[in-house]
RODO-2510 file (C-alpha; in nm, 4 decimals, decimal comma):
residues 75
     n   res          X          Y          Z
     1     m     0,0119    -0,0082    -0,0055
     2     t     0,1199     0,3336    -0,0905
     3     t     0,1513     0,6411     0,1280
     4     a    -0,1252     0,8000    -0,0740
     5     d    -0,3459     0,4952    -0,0162
     6     n    -0,2903     0,5047     0,3527
     7     l    -0,3727     0,8684     0,3636
     8     v    -0,6965     0,8264     0,1694
     9     e    -0,8073     0,5635     0,4294
    10     r    -0,6840     0,7639     0,7198
    11     a    -0,8642     1,0803     0,5970
    12     l    -1,1770     0,9057     0,5301
    13     t    -1,1723     0,7202     0,8769
    14     l    -1,1074     1,0746     1,0631
    15     a    -1,3700     1,2431     0,8514
    16     q    -1,6300     0,9775     0,9059
    17     g    -1,5309     0,9584     1,2864
    18     g    -1,6007     1,3280     1,3299
    19     a    -1,2460     1,4102     1,4649
    20     d    -1,1972     1,7924     1,5144
    21     t    -1,0112     1,9551     1,2182
    22     e    -0,6856     2,0389     1,4371
    23     t    -0,6642     1,6738     1,5594
    24     a    -0,7277     1,5235     1,2297
    25     v    -0,4759     1,7556     1,0404
    26     a    -0,2020     1,6698     1,3005
    27     d    -0,2607     1,2992     1,2485
    28     l    -0,2396     1,3269     0,8910
    29     l     0,0807     1,5610     0,8984
    30     e     0,2426     1,2990     1,1244
    31     e     0,1544     1,0208     0,8919
    32     v     0,2598     1,2079     0,5703
    33     q     0,5796     1,3834     0,7314
    34     d     0,6952     1,5895     0,4131
    35     r     0,5594     1,3829     0,1260
    36     r     0,3479     1,6527    -0,0409
    37     v     0,3057     1,4311    -0,3571
    38     a     0,1296     1,1597    -0,1526
    39     v    -0,1006     1,4204    -0,0252
    40     v    -0,1749     1,5657    -0,3773
    41     m    -0,2420     1,2071    -0,5120
    42     a    -0,4643     1,1118    -0,2205
    43     r    -0,6705     1,4293    -0,2692
    44     r    -0,6796     1,3709    -0,6412
    45     y    -0,8215     1,0159    -0,6001
    46     l    -1,0934     1,1512    -0,3379
    47     e    -1,1859     1,4264    -0,6003
    48     e    -1,2339     1,1318    -0,8539
    49     r    -1,4381     0,9479    -0,6146
    50     l    -1,6431     1,2571    -0,5378
    51     a    -1,7229     1,3017    -0,9004
    52     d    -1,9098     0,9678    -0,8892
    53     g    -2,1540     1,1177    -0,6262
    54     s    -2,1301     1,3734    -0,3565
    55     d    -2,0892     1,2489    -0,0063
    56     e    -2,0056     1,4288     0,3202
    57     t    -1,7302     1,1965     0,4345
    58     t    -1,5415     1,2457     0,1086
    59     t    -1,5837     1,6209     0,0976
    60     r    -1,4703     1,6563     0,4694
    61     a    -1,1672     1,4144     0,3821
    62     i    -1,0613     1,6414     0,0887
    63     g    -1,0883     1,9505     0,3191
    64     l    -0,8560     1,7829     0,5619
    65     l    -0,6066     1,6981     0,2970
    66     e    -0,6150     2,0575     0,1768
    67     e    -0,5479     2,1736     0,5081
    68     v    -0,2486     1,9384     0,5295
    69     l    -0,1131     2,0838     0,2137
    70     e    -0,1406     2,4390     0,3297
    71     r     0,0604     2,3406     0,6501
    72     l     0,3406     2,1451     0,4562
    73     p     0,6605     2,3452     0,3660
    74     a     0,6423     2,4859     0,0120
    75     a     0,8234     2,2548    -0,2451
***
């Protein structure tokens, strides 16, 4: 399983579990470390999934990953 795959699963779990944003983003940042590409790939996968039909969990997971990207150091 790739880092992006792990991030997708973790972001969905955190989004579905109702974790507060700060806790969820900190958890994801710890998992991803500085691998920006993995976060971009995970977000892209979730966006494609969202195109098949809107769901609140996927939308929130995308938002969490976008927050992670904002907090990562610029490439």
